All heavy atoms as TSV, in Angstrom:
chain	resi	resn	atom	element	x	y	z
A	1	LYS	N	N	1.725	64.195	19.110
A	1	LYS	CA	C	0.922	63.729	18.034
A	1	LYS	C	C	1.784	63.608	16.714
A	1	LYS	O	O	2.548	64.553	16.384
A	1	LYS	CB	C	-0.212	64.689	17.791
A	1	LYS	CG	C	-1.188	64.176	16.649
A	1	LYS	CD	C	-2.328	65.098	16.569
A	1	LYS	CE	C	-3.160	64.643	15.296
A	1	LYS	NZ	N	-4.177	65.582	14.906
A	2	ALA	N	N	1.699	62.539	16.071
A	2	ALA	CA	C	2.444	62.390	14.832
A	2	ALA	C	C	1.956	63.302	13.762
A	2	ALA	O	O	0.795	63.652	13.679
A	2	ALA	CB	C	2.286	60.876	14.420
A	3	MET	N	N	2.957	63.561	12.809
A	3	MET	CA	C	2.628	64.414	11.696
A	3	MET	C	C	1.838	63.651	10.692
A	3	MET	O	O	2.128	62.448	10.489
A	3	MET	CB	C	3.845	65.013	11.026
A	3	MET	CG	C	4.571	65.972	11.828
A	3	MET	SD	S	5.942	66.768	10.885
A	3	MET	CE	C	7.188	65.457	11.029
A	4	SER	N	N	0.925	64.163	10.050
A	4	SER	CA	C	0.110	63.598	9.016
A	4	SER	C	C	0.959	63.530	7.729
A	4	SER	O	O	1.976	64.154	7.643
A	4	SER	CB	C	-1.112	64.442	8.772
A	4	SER	OG	O	-0.898	65.646	8.151
A	5	SER	N	N	0.425	62.767	6.712
A	5	SER	CA	C	1.178	62.730	5.452
A	5	SER	C	C	1.221	64.069	4.770
A	5	SER	O	O	2.222	64.443	4.125
A	5	SER	CB	C	0.615	61.717	4.563
A	5	SER	OG	O	-0.731	61.992	4.328
A	6	ALA	N	N	0.198	64.871	4.903
A	6	ALA	CA	C	0.193	66.203	4.377
A	6	ALA	C	C	1.181	67.116	5.049
A	6	ALA	O	O	1.937	67.900	4.352
A	6	ALA	CB	C	-1.126	66.853	4.496
A	7	GLN	N	N	1.401	66.965	6.324
A	7	GLN	CA	C	2.408	67.773	7.041
A	7	GLN	C	C	3.828	67.251	6.604
A	7	GLN	O	O	4.739	68.140	6.477
A	7	GLN	CB	C	2.264	67.618	8.539
A	7	GLN	CG	C	1.032	68.364	9.082
A	7	GLN	CD	C	0.710	67.947	10.495
A	7	GLN	OE1	O	0.746	66.847	10.907
A	7	GLN	NE2	N	0.363	69.013	11.311
A	8	ILE	N	N	3.997	65.964	6.417
A	8	ILE	CA	C	5.316	65.460	5.867
A	8	ILE	C	C	5.654	65.975	4.609
A	8	ILE	O	O	6.668	66.536	4.341
A	8	ILE	CB	C	5.274	63.914	5.972
A	8	ILE	CG1	C	5.200	63.305	7.316
A	8	ILE	CG2	C	6.417	63.336	5.217
A	8	ILE	CD1	C	6.470	63.466	8.137
A	9	HIS	N	N	4.576	65.998	3.681
A	9	HIS	CA	C	4.887	66.523	2.346
A	9	HIS	C	C	5.132	67.996	2.354
A	9	HIS	O	O	5.866	68.570	1.471
A	9	HIS	CB	C	3.711	66.322	1.441
A	9	HIS	CG	C	3.544	64.831	1.036
A	9	HIS	ND1	N	4.441	64.194	0.237
A	9	HIS	CD2	C	2.533	63.909	1.391
A	9	HIS	CE1	C	4.039	62.915	0.094
A	9	HIS	NE2	N	2.900	62.713	0.886
A	10	ALA	N	N	4.673	68.734	3.303
A	10	ALA	CA	C	4.861	70.146	3.377
A	10	ALA	C	C	6.165	70.580	4.086
A	10	ALA	O	O	6.552	71.770	4.029
A	10	ALA	CB	C	3.690	70.757	4.219
A	11	LEU	N	N	6.910	69.669	4.564
A	11	LEU	CA	C	8.154	70.034	5.194
A	11	LEU	C	C	9.162	70.620	4.218
A	11	LEU	O	O	9.393	70.129	3.051
A	11	LEU	CB	C	8.897	68.810	5.811
A	11	LEU	CG	C	8.230	68.183	7.024
A	11	LEU	CD1	C	8.939	66.905	7.436
A	11	LEU	CD2	C	8.200	69.171	8.269
A	12	THR	N	N	9.781	71.792	4.541
A	12	THR	CA	C	10.594	72.493	3.655
A	12	THR	C	C	12.021	72.012	3.925
A	12	THR	O	O	12.309	71.265	4.898
A	12	THR	CB	C	10.622	74.019	3.960
A	12	THR	OG1	O	10.994	74.257	5.273
A	12	THR	CG2	C	9.154	74.546	3.752
A	13	THR	N	N	12.920	72.439	3.031
A	13	THR	CA	C	14.347	72.068	3.230
A	13	THR	C	C	14.799	72.539	4.596
A	13	THR	O	O	15.516	71.901	5.351
A	13	THR	CB	C	15.220	72.752	2.158
A	13	THR	OG1	O	14.823	72.169	0.931
A	13	THR	CG2	C	16.701	72.436	2.387
A	14	GLY	N	N	14.408	73.836	5.058
A	14	GLY	CA	C	14.783	74.385	6.338
A	14	GLY	C	C	14.279	73.521	7.421
A	14	GLY	O	O	14.903	73.309	8.534
A	15	ASP	N	N	13.036	72.956	7.261
A	15	ASP	CA	C	12.405	72.191	8.348
A	15	ASP	C	C	13.186	70.850	8.514
A	15	ASP	O	O	13.469	70.396	9.534
A	15	ASP	CB	C	10.963	71.722	7.914
A	15	ASP	CG	C	10.006	72.974	7.922
A	15	ASP	OD1	O	10.238	73.903	8.739
A	15	ASP	OD2	O	9.019	72.914	7.178
A	16	ILE	N	N	13.628	70.277	7.270
A	16	ILE	CA	C	14.370	68.952	7.399
A	16	ILE	C	C	15.748	69.233	8.028
A	16	ILE	O	O	16.145	68.428	8.854
A	16	ILE	CB	C	14.428	68.418	5.961
A	16	ILE	CG1	C	13.179	68.111	5.330
A	16	ILE	CG2	C	15.436	67.229	5.934
A	16	ILE	CD1	C	12.451	66.864	5.836
A	17	VAL	N	N	16.420	70.328	7.553
A	17	VAL	CA	C	17.656	70.491	8.106
A	17	VAL	C	C	17.630	70.862	9.611
A	17	VAL	O	O	18.548	70.476	10.378
A	17	VAL	CB	C	18.365	71.763	7.333
A	17	VAL	CG1	C	19.513	72.203	8.035
A	17	VAL	CG2	C	18.535	71.373	5.963
A	18	ALA	N	N	16.495	71.359	10.123
A	18	ALA	CA	C	16.328	71.641	11.529
A	18	ALA	C	C	16.001	70.557	12.441
A	18	ALA	O	O	15.992	70.554	13.653
A	18	ALA	CB	C	15.335	72.803	11.710
A	19	LEU	N	N	15.637	69.369	11.708
A	19	LEU	CA	C	15.323	68.214	12.526
A	19	LEU	C	C	16.453	67.808	13.429
A	19	LEU	O	O	17.641	67.764	12.938
A	19	LEU	CB	C	14.918	67.024	11.616
A	19	LEU	CG	C	13.585	66.958	11.001
A	19	LEU	CD1	C	13.419	65.641	10.043
A	19	LEU	CD2	C	12.451	66.832	12.007
A	20	THR	N	N	16.169	67.368	14.656
A	20	THR	CA	C	17.239	66.852	15.491
A	20	THR	C	C	17.205	65.290	15.210
A	20	THR	O	O	16.295	64.707	14.691
A	20	THR	CB	C	16.938	67.084	16.914
A	20	THR	OG1	O	15.748	66.367	17.331
A	20	THR	CG2	C	16.817	68.556	17.257
A	21	SER	N	N	18.264	64.641	15.611
A	21	SER	CA	C	18.366	63.288	15.486
A	21	SER	C	C	17.198	62.458	16.235
A	21	SER	O	O	16.692	61.489	15.841
A	21	SER	CB	C	19.706	62.669	15.967
A	21	SER	OG	O	20.659	63.245	15.187
A	22	ALA	N	N	16.885	63.082	17.416
A	22	ALA	CA	C	15.795	62.506	18.260
A	22	ALA	C	C	14.565	62.620	17.519
A	22	ALA	O	O	13.653	61.706	17.537
A	22	ALA	CB	C	15.717	63.208	19.630
A	23	GLN	N	N	14.264	63.726	16.817
A	23	GLN	CA	C	13.042	63.855	15.980
A	23	GLN	C	C	12.953	63.024	14.820
A	23	GLN	O	O	12.000	62.315	14.627
A	23	GLN	CB	C	12.781	65.326	15.603
A	23	GLN	CG	C	12.515	66.275	16.685
A	23	GLN	CD	C	12.649	67.676	16.296
A	23	GLN	OE1	O	13.564	68.076	15.484
A	23	GLN	NE2	N	11.775	68.478	16.760
A	24	ALA	N	N	14.118	62.830	14.145
A	24	ALA	CA	C	14.198	61.867	13.024
A	24	ALA	C	C	13.960	60.442	13.505
A	24	ALA	O	O	13.355	59.646	12.784
A	24	ALA	CB	C	15.505	62.050	12.328
A	25	GLY	N	N	14.565	60.132	14.637
A	25	GLY	CA	C	14.471	58.770	15.067
A	25	GLY	C	C	13.026	58.274	15.504
A	25	GLY	O	O	12.879	57.038	15.546
A	26	VAL	N	N	12.133	59.165	15.675
A	26	VAL	CA	C	10.769	58.838	15.919
A	26	VAL	C	C	9.849	58.805	14.737
A	26	VAL	O	O	8.640	58.444	14.909
A	26	VAL	CB	C	10.188	59.495	17.152
A	26	VAL	CG1	C	10.943	59.229	18.470
A	26	VAL	CG2	C	10.124	61.003	16.866
A	27	LEU	N	N	10.362	59.132	13.610
A	27	LEU	CA	C	9.568	59.109	12.369
A	27	LEU	C	C	9.190	57.662	12.097
A	27	LEU	O	O	9.972	56.696	12.238
A	27	LEU	CB	C	10.286	59.672	11.180
A	27	LEU	CG	C	10.540	61.219	11.196
A	27	LEU	CD1	C	11.444	61.566	10.107
A	27	LEU	CD2	C	9.265	61.962	11.266
A	28	SER	N	N	7.928	57.460	11.744
A	28	SER	CA	C	7.447	56.084	11.431
A	28	SER	C	C	7.795	55.687	10.025
A	28	SER	O	O	8.299	56.530	9.180
A	28	SER	CB	C	5.852	56.094	11.525
A	28	SER	OG	O	5.338	56.744	10.485
A	29	SER	N	N	7.721	54.443	9.691
A	29	SER	CA	C	8.066	53.960	8.375
A	29	SER	C	C	7.137	54.628	7.331
A	29	SER	O	O	7.618	55.019	6.251
A	29	SER	CB	C	7.725	52.484	8.256
A	29	SER	OG	O	8.592	51.758	9.175
A	30	ALA	N	N	5.826	54.910	7.596
A	30	ALA	CA	C	4.953	55.451	6.680
A	30	ALA	C	C	5.341	56.994	6.484
A	30	ALA	O	O	5.277	57.459	5.366
A	30	ALA	CB	C	3.594	55.393	7.280
A	31	GLN	N	N	5.767	57.677	7.578
A	31	GLN	CA	C	6.248	59.020	7.339
A	31	GLN	C	C	7.458	59.162	6.529
A	31	GLN	O	O	7.552	59.953	5.602
A	31	GLN	CB	C	6.518	59.646	8.757
A	31	GLN	CG	C	5.180	59.865	9.568
A	31	GLN	CD	C	5.458	60.273	10.961
A	31	GLN	OE1	O	6.399	59.684	11.653
A	31	GLN	NE2	N	4.649	61.237	11.505
A	32	VAL	N	N	8.410	58.284	6.774
A	32	VAL	CA	C	9.619	58.316	6.014
A	32	VAL	C	C	9.362	57.895	4.529
A	32	VAL	O	O	9.888	58.562	3.570
A	32	VAL	CB	C	10.765	57.394	6.637
A	32	VAL	CG1	C	11.958	57.189	5.709
A	32	VAL	CG2	C	11.128	58.026	7.939
A	33	ALA	N	N	8.518	56.933	4.387
A	33	ALA	CA	C	8.192	56.543	2.931
A	33	ALA	C	C	7.501	57.724	2.220
A	33	ALA	O	O	7.509	57.710	1.015
A	33	ALA	CB	C	7.303	55.267	3.049
A	34	GLY	N	N	6.855	58.602	2.942
A	34	GLY	CA	C	6.135	59.762	2.250
A	34	GLY	C	C	7.104	60.911	2.035
A	34	GLY	O	O	6.562	61.817	1.424
A	35	LEU	N	N	8.371	60.847	2.389
A	35	LEU	CA	C	9.242	61.900	2.104
A	35	LEU	C	C	9.590	61.868	0.593
A	35	LEU	O	O	9.747	60.848	0.051
A	35	LEU	CB	C	10.509	61.705	2.956
A	35	LEU	CG	C	10.379	62.001	4.416
A	35	LEU	CD1	C	11.635	61.534	5.065
A	35	LEU	CD2	C	10.118	63.506	4.740
A	36	SER	N	N	9.747	62.992	0.043
A	36	SER	CA	C	10.264	63.116	-1.364
A	36	SER	C	C	11.727	62.895	-1.354
A	36	SER	O	O	12.471	62.945	-0.321
A	36	SER	CB	C	9.938	64.529	-1.980
A	36	SER	OG	O	10.852	65.470	-1.359
A	37	THR	N	N	12.286	62.616	-2.589
A	37	THR	CA	C	13.740	62.338	-2.604
A	37	THR	C	C	14.518	63.634	-2.276
A	37	THR	O	O	15.547	63.516	-1.665
A	37	THR	CB	C	14.127	61.827	-4.073
A	37	THR	OG1	O	13.600	62.750	-5.049
A	37	THR	CG2	C	13.592	60.548	-4.382
A	38	ASP	N	N	13.917	64.744	-2.617
A	38	ASP	CA	C	14.671	66.000	-2.236
A	38	ASP	C	C	14.656	66.223	-0.717
A	38	ASP	O	O	15.627	66.630	-0.143
A	38	ASP	CB	C	13.925	67.261	-2.914
A	38	ASP	CG	C	14.139	67.379	-4.388
A	38	ASP	OD1	O	15.136	66.830	-4.841
A	38	ASP	OD2	O	13.346	67.995	-5.045
A	39	GLN	N	N	13.508	65.868	-0.013
A	39	GLN	CA	C	13.479	65.929	1.408
A	39	GLN	C	C	14.434	65.055	2.024
A	39	GLN	O	O	15.171	65.477	2.949
A	39	GLN	CB	C	12.012	65.638	1.910
A	39	GLN	CG	C	10.979	66.711	1.598
A	39	GLN	CD	C	9.638	66.288	2.008
A	39	GLN	OE1	O	9.198	65.158	1.629
A	39	GLN	NE2	N	8.859	67.205	2.643
A	40	LEU	N	N	14.451	63.812	1.560
A	40	LEU	CA	C	15.324	62.852	2.204
A	40	LEU	C	C	16.775	63.184	1.882
A	40	LEU	O	O	17.681	62.964	2.732
A	40	LEU	CB	C	15.078	61.460	1.561
A	40	LEU	CG	C	15.556	60.249	2.259
A	40	LEU	CD1	C	15.155	60.244	3.706
A	40	LEU	CD2	C	15.242	59.074	1.703
A	41	GLY	N	N	17.189	63.721	0.782
A	41	GLY	CA	C	18.424	64.190	0.498
A	41	GLY	C	C	18.985	65.253	1.425
A	41	GLY	O	O	20.130	65.448	1.544
A	42	ASN	N	N	18.028	65.903	2.111
A	42	ASN	CA	C	18.441	66.997	3.048
A	42	ASN	C	C	18.651	66.455	4.522
A	42	ASN	O	O	18.983	67.255	5.423
A	42	ASN	CB	C	17.452	68.114	3.062
A	42	ASN	CG	C	17.559	68.965	1.797
A	42	ASN	OD1	O	18.708	69.481	1.584
A	42	ASN	ND2	N	16.555	69.068	1.057
A	43	PHE	N	N	18.425	65.080	4.741
A	43	PHE	CA	C	18.644	64.606	6.072
A	43	PHE	C	C	20.099	64.608	6.340
A	43	PHE	O	O	20.902	64.350	5.443
A	43	PHE	CB	C	18.093	63.111	6.089
A	43	PHE	CG	C	16.725	63.005	6.537
A	43	PHE	CD1	C	15.642	63.645	5.966
A	43	PHE	CD2	C	16.454	62.145	7.643
A	43	PHE	CE1	C	14.310	63.609	6.439
A	43	PHE	CE2	C	15.137	62.025	8.086
A	43	PHE	CZ	C	14.154	62.698	7.550
A	44	SER	N	N	20.483	64.942	7.563
A	44	SER	CA	C	21.960	64.832	7.917
A	44	SER	C	C	22.205	63.403	8.114
A	44	SER	O	O	21.348	62.509	8.285
A	44	SER	CB	C	22.127	65.614	9.229
A	44	SER	OG	O	21.585	64.954	10.289
A	45	THR	N	N	23.540	63.134	8.146
A	45	THR	CA	C	24.044	61.812	8.365
A	45	THR	C	C	23.620	61.310	9.777
A	45	THR	O	O	23.208	60.133	9.998
A	45	THR	CB	C	25.528	61.663	8.182
A	45	THR	OG1	O	26.174	62.624	9.050
A	45	THR	CG2	C	25.992	61.861	6.794
A	46	ASP	N	N	23.556	62.260	10.809
A	46	ASP	CA	C	23.083	61.902	12.058
A	46	ASP	C	C	21.675	61.582	12.113
A	46	ASP	O	O	21.165	60.615	12.828
A	46	ASP	CB	C	23.354	63.028	13.180
A	46	ASP	CG	C	24.909	63.162	13.481
A	46	ASP	OD1	O	25.629	62.257	13.319
A	46	ASP	OD2	O	25.255	64.362	13.820
A	47	ASP	N	N	20.806	62.250	11.323
A	47	ASP	CA	C	19.398	61.968	11.261
A	47	ASP	C	C	19.175	60.524	10.698
A	47	ASP	O	O	18.321	59.776	11.167
A	47	ASP	CB	C	18.688	62.990	10.500
A	47	ASP	CG	C	18.573	64.411	11.087
A	47	ASP	OD1	O	18.870	64.478	12.291
A	47	ASP	OD2	O	18.327	65.370	10.304
A	48	LEU	N	N	19.952	60.258	9.561
A	48	LEU	CA	C	19.758	58.910	9.041
A	48	LEU	C	C	20.236	57.813	9.950
A	48	LEU	O	O	19.596	56.858	10.028
A	48	LEU	CB	C	20.602	58.829	7.731
A	48	LEU	CG	C	19.921	59.631	6.551
A	48	LEU	CD1	C	20.943	59.711	5.351
A	48	LEU	CD2	C	18.599	58.989	6.123
A	49	ARG	N	N	21.317	58.067	10.692
A	49	ARG	CA	C	21.747	57.087	11.713
A	49	ARG	C	C	20.724	56.838	12.773
A	49	ARG	O	O	20.729	55.764	13.331
A	49	ARG	CB	C	23.140	57.608	12.214
A	49	ARG	CG	C	24.151	56.625	12.420
A	49	ARG	CD	C	25.437	57.104	12.995
A	49	ARG	NE	N	26.243	57.664	11.914
A	49	ARG	CZ	C	26.633	58.955	11.888
A	49	ARG	NH1	N	26.350	59.786	12.893
A	49	ARG	NH2	N	27.386	59.337	10.944
A	50	ALA	N	N	19.891	57.822	13.013
A	50	ALA	CA	C	18.927	57.746	14.092
A	50	ALA	C	C	17.638	56.872	13.649
A	50	ALA	O	O	16.896	56.477	14.535
A	50	ALA	CB	C	18.433	59.074	14.501
A	51	LEU	N	N	17.531	56.663	12.320
A	51	LEU	CA	C	16.317	55.868	11.867
A	51	LEU	C	C	16.408	54.485	12.297
A	51	LEU	O	O	17.485	53.876	12.160
A	51	LEU	CB	C	16.143	56.060	10.397
A	51	LEU	CG	C	15.909	57.438	9.824
A	51	LEU	CD1	C	15.888	57.447	8.315
A	51	LEU	CD2	C	14.612	58.039	10.371
A	52	ALA	N	N	15.336	53.901	12.649
A	52	ALA	CA	C	15.368	52.436	12.967
A	52	ALA	C	C	15.431	51.662	11.633
A	52	ALA	O	O	15.046	52.107	10.692
A	52	ALA	CB	C	13.984	52.083	13.676
A	53	SER	N	N	15.962	50.430	11.810
A	53	SER	CA	C	16.152	49.590	10.636
A	53	SER	C	C	14.816	49.267	9.963
A	53	SER	O	O	14.755	49.201	8.695
A	53	SER	CB	C	16.777	48.264	11.030
A	53	SER	OG	O	16.106	47.591	12.002
A	54	GLY	N	N	13.776	49.136	10.688
A	54	GLY	CA	C	12.398	48.908	10.100
A	54	GLY	C	C	11.945	50.091	9.288
A	54	GLY	O	O	11.350	49.938	8.216
A	55	THR	N	N	12.279	51.235	9.747
A	55	THR	CA	C	12.022	52.514	9.043
A	55	THR	C	C	12.732	52.530	7.705
A	55	THR	O	O	12.166	52.921	6.761
A	55	THR	CB	C	12.243	53.731	9.859
A	55	THR	OG1	O	11.527	53.609	11.157
A	55	THR	CG2	C	11.905	54.996	9.212
A	56	LEU	N	N	13.980	52.128	7.707
A	56	LEU	CA	C	14.783	52.173	6.512
A	56	LEU	C	C	14.236	51.270	5.475
A	56	LEU	O	O	14.335	51.537	4.291
A	56	LEU	CB	C	16.241	51.872	6.805
A	56	LEU	CG	C	17.086	52.897	7.558
A	56	LEU	CD1	C	18.442	52.380	7.844
A	56	LEU	CD2	C	17.182	54.132	6.697
A	57	ARG	N	N	13.657	50.142	5.974
A	57	ARG	CA	C	13.093	49.169	5.015
A	57	ARG	C	C	11.927	49.802	4.166
A	57	ARG	O	O	11.499	49.299	3.111
A	57	ARG	CB	C	12.775	47.946	5.640
A	57	ARG	CG	C	13.908	47.046	6.010
A	57	ARG	CD	C	13.396	45.595	6.339
A	57	ARG	NE	N	12.666	45.535	7.578
A	57	ARG	CZ	C	13.196	45.529	8.832
A	57	ARG	NH1	N	14.504	45.558	8.992
A	57	ARG	NH2	N	12.383	45.458	9.840
A	58	ALA	N	N	11.361	50.803	4.777
A	58	ALA	CA	C	10.263	51.515	3.981
A	58	ALA	C	C	10.704	52.381	2.788
A	58	ALA	O	O	9.826	52.822	2.063
A	58	ALA	CB	C	9.421	52.366	5.040
A	59	LEU	N	N	11.981	52.646	2.777
A	59	LEU	CA	C	12.449	53.488	1.671
A	59	LEU	C	C	12.252	52.765	0.277
A	59	LEU	O	O	12.543	51.601	0.212
A	59	LEU	CB	C	13.916	53.907	1.937
A	59	LEU	CG	C	14.187	54.745	3.141
A	59	LEU	CD1	C	15.676	54.913	3.306
A	59	LEU	CD2	C	13.473	56.085	3.005
A	60	THR	N	N	11.883	53.603	-0.620
A	60	THR	CA	C	11.844	53.099	-2.042
A	60	THR	C	C	13.200	53.125	-2.734
A	60	THR	O	O	14.129	53.772	-2.140
A	60	THR	CB	C	10.786	53.995	-2.862
A	60	THR	OG1	O	11.454	55.237	-2.978
A	60	THR	CG2	C	9.450	54.030	-2.175
A	61	SER	N	N	13.244	52.423	-3.824
A	61	SER	CA	C	14.542	52.453	-4.628
A	61	SER	C	C	14.870	53.903	-5.041
A	61	SER	O	O	16.025	54.275	-5.031
A	61	SER	CB	C	14.445	51.509	-5.758
A	61	SER	OG	O	13.449	51.834	-6.543
A	62	SER	N	N	13.879	54.684	-5.354
A	62	SER	CA	C	14.051	56.068	-5.733
A	62	SER	C	C	14.656	56.895	-4.545
A	62	SER	O	O	15.572	57.708	-4.726
A	62	SER	CB	C	12.841	56.733	-6.236
A	62	SER	OG	O	12.403	56.124	-7.335
A	63	GLN	N	N	14.097	56.608	-3.365
A	63	GLN	CA	C	14.559	57.427	-2.214
A	63	GLN	C	C	16.034	56.967	-1.860
A	63	GLN	O	O	16.849	57.787	-1.561
A	63	GLN	CB	C	13.670	57.161	-0.983
A	63	GLN	CG	C	12.305	57.817	-1.050
A	63	GLN	CD	C	11.449	57.351	0.060
A	63	GLN	OE1	O	11.247	56.075	0.341
A	63	GLN	NE2	N	10.831	58.199	0.800
A	64	LEU	N	N	16.259	55.655	-1.929
A	64	LEU	CA	C	17.601	55.191	-1.640
A	64	LEU	C	C	18.591	55.722	-2.661
A	64	LEU	O	O	19.709	56.147	-2.345
A	64	LEU	CB	C	17.721	53.622	-1.657
A	64	LEU	CG	C	17.037	53.012	-0.458
A	64	LEU	CD1	C	16.948	51.511	-0.718
A	64	LEU	CD2	C	17.813	53.227	0.805
A	65	GLY	N	N	18.253	55.805	-3.974
A	65	GLY	CA	C	19.093	56.392	-4.960
A	65	GLY	C	C	19.311	57.852	-4.805
A	65	GLY	O	O	20.346	58.335	-5.305
A	66	ALA	N	N	18.473	58.521	-4.107
A	66	ALA	CA	C	18.758	59.998	-3.832
A	66	ALA	C	C	19.718	60.254	-2.717
A	66	ALA	O	O	20.154	61.479	-2.588
A	66	ALA	CB	C	17.361	60.671	-3.521
A	67	LEU	N	N	20.096	59.231	-1.996
A	67	LEU	CA	C	20.942	59.494	-0.810
A	67	LEU	C	C	22.442	59.655	-1.399
A	67	LEU	O	O	22.816	59.024	-2.360
A	67	LEU	CB	C	20.980	58.227	0.075
A	67	LEU	CG	C	19.591	58.080	0.866
A	67	LEU	CD1	C	19.743	56.744	1.694
A	67	LEU	CD2	C	19.244	59.165	1.670
A	68	SER	N	N	23.091	60.507	-0.776
A	68	SER	CA	C	24.542	60.796	-1.155
A	68	SER	C	C	25.355	59.615	-0.597
A	68	SER	O	O	24.935	58.809	0.209
A	68	SER	CB	C	24.949	62.153	-0.556
A	68	SER	OG	O	25.122	61.980	0.820
A	69	SER	N	N	26.576	59.566	-1.150
A	69	SER	CA	C	27.529	58.578	-0.640
A	69	SER	C	C	27.770	58.708	0.868
A	69	SER	O	O	27.994	57.813	1.606
A	69	SER	CB	C	28.855	58.486	-1.397
A	69	SER	OG	O	29.424	59.791	-1.421
A	70	ASP	N	N	27.936	59.961	1.328
A	70	ASP	CA	C	28.036	60.256	2.744
A	70	ASP	C	C	26.951	59.767	3.569
A	70	ASP	O	O	27.078	59.165	4.646
A	70	ASP	CB	C	28.268	61.771	3.036
A	70	ASP	CG	C	29.590	62.270	2.564
A	70	ASP	OD1	O	30.513	61.496	2.349
A	70	ASP	OD2	O	29.770	63.511	2.400
A	71	GLN	N	N	25.653	60.041	3.026
A	71	GLN	CA	C	24.517	59.499	3.734
A	71	GLN	C	C	24.425	57.965	3.791
A	71	GLN	O	O	24.167	57.394	4.870
A	71	GLN	CB	C	23.155	60.036	3.073
A	71	GLN	CG	C	22.965	61.525	3.241
A	71	GLN	CD	C	21.718	62.058	2.490
A	71	GLN	OE1	O	21.765	61.778	1.237
A	71	GLN	NE2	N	20.849	62.738	3.054
A	72	ILE	N	N	24.680	57.351	2.656
A	72	ILE	CA	C	24.795	55.843	2.683
A	72	ILE	C	C	25.868	55.352	3.617
A	72	ILE	O	O	25.686	54.403	4.359
A	72	ILE	CB	C	25.011	55.310	1.246
A	72	ILE	CG1	C	23.914	55.663	0.343
A	72	ILE	CG2	C	25.310	53.820	1.327
A	72	ILE	CD1	C	22.648	54.862	0.519
A	73	GLY	N	N	27.087	55.994	3.621
A	73	GLY	CA	C	28.080	55.635	4.537
A	73	GLY	C	C	27.749	55.759	5.984
A	73	GLY	O	O	28.404	55.148	6.805
A	74	ALA	N	N	26.827	56.642	6.327
A	74	ALA	CA	C	26.485	56.885	7.682
A	74	ALA	C	C	25.612	55.810	8.265
A	74	ALA	O	O	25.533	55.598	9.496
A	74	ALA	CB	C	25.821	58.279	7.867
A	75	LEU	N	N	24.955	55.038	7.394
A	75	LEU	CA	C	24.063	53.982	7.988
A	75	LEU	C	C	24.922	52.898	8.619
A	75	LEU	O	O	25.971	52.547	8.140
A	75	LEU	CB	C	23.294	53.407	6.817
A	75	LEU	CG	C	22.363	54.310	6.012
A	75	LEU	CD1	C	21.710	53.656	4.842
A	75	LEU	CD2	C	21.308	54.955	6.980
A	76	THR	N	N	24.403	52.343	9.665
A	76	THR	CA	C	25.157	51.314	10.370
A	76	THR	C	C	24.838	49.937	9.911
A	76	THR	O	O	23.861	49.719	9.161
A	76	THR	CB	C	24.769	51.374	11.900
A	76	THR	OG1	O	23.491	50.896	12.035
A	76	THR	CG2	C	24.964	52.733	12.457
A	77	SER	N	N	25.722	49.059	10.145
A	77	SER	CA	C	25.512	47.638	9.623
A	77	SER	C	C	24.209	47.152	10.319
A	77	SER	O	O	23.521	46.292	9.605
A	77	SER	CB	C	26.747	46.764	9.954
A	77	SER	OG	O	27.013	46.786	11.338
A	78	THR	N	N	24.017	47.488	11.468
A	78	THR	CA	C	22.692	46.943	12.139
A	78	THR	C	C	21.486	47.482	11.427
A	78	THR	O	O	20.510	46.723	11.100
A	78	THR	CB	C	22.715	47.479	13.586
A	78	THR	OG1	O	23.822	46.975	14.286
A	78	THR	CG2	C	21.461	46.994	14.333
A	79	GLN	N	N	21.496	48.759	10.941
A	79	GLN	CA	C	20.337	49.331	10.237
A	79	GLN	C	C	20.101	48.621	8.936
A	79	GLN	O	O	18.935	48.340	8.540
A	79	GLN	CB	C	20.589	50.828	9.937
A	79	GLN	CG	C	20.460	51.693	11.134
A	79	GLN	CD	C	20.723	53.161	10.768
A	79	GLN	OE1	O	21.904	53.433	10.308
A	79	GLN	NE2	N	19.793	54.017	10.799
A	80	VAL	N	N	21.109	48.283	8.205
A	80	VAL	CA	C	20.908	47.748	6.964
A	80	VAL	C	C	20.824	46.141	6.889
A	80	VAL	O	O	20.434	45.558	5.818
A	80	VAL	CB	C	22.029	48.183	5.948
A	80	VAL	CG1	C	21.907	49.675	5.702
A	80	VAL	CG2	C	23.346	47.803	6.354
A	81	SER	N	N	21.238	45.528	7.954
A	81	SER	CA	C	21.201	44.053	7.948
A	81	SER	C	C	19.964	43.477	8.406
A	81	SER	O	O	19.819	42.240	8.395
A	81	SER	CB	C	22.485	43.503	8.712
A	81	SER	OG	O	22.301	43.802	10.132
A	82	GLN	N	N	19.111	44.229	9.166
A	82	GLN	CA	C	17.981	43.630	9.742
A	82	GLN	C	C	16.759	43.842	8.888
A	82	GLN	O	O	16.552	44.600	8.056
A	82	GLN	CB	C	17.618	44.351	11.097
A	82	GLN	CG	C	18.778	43.973	12.013
A	82	GLN	CD	C	18.490	44.591	13.348
A	82	GLN	OE1	O	17.459	45.269	13.628
A	82	GLN	NE2	N	19.325	44.327	14.394
């Protein structure tokens, strides 16, 4: 069962850090859009690489601005071009 928006908002730094790439890869656009900038900043580069391109399009400019240069660098050309 998918996490609700309340569950997404309740994820702690520890929860985010513990996500596997497989778990991150199945997050929906709505779930990713509901993440705070702090939560998104704790995603590993592998987790970000696992996100579908459609999911990335759900990110707000604030969320994108919160990503580190390493996180931005981890995104593939396929993810950002579609």
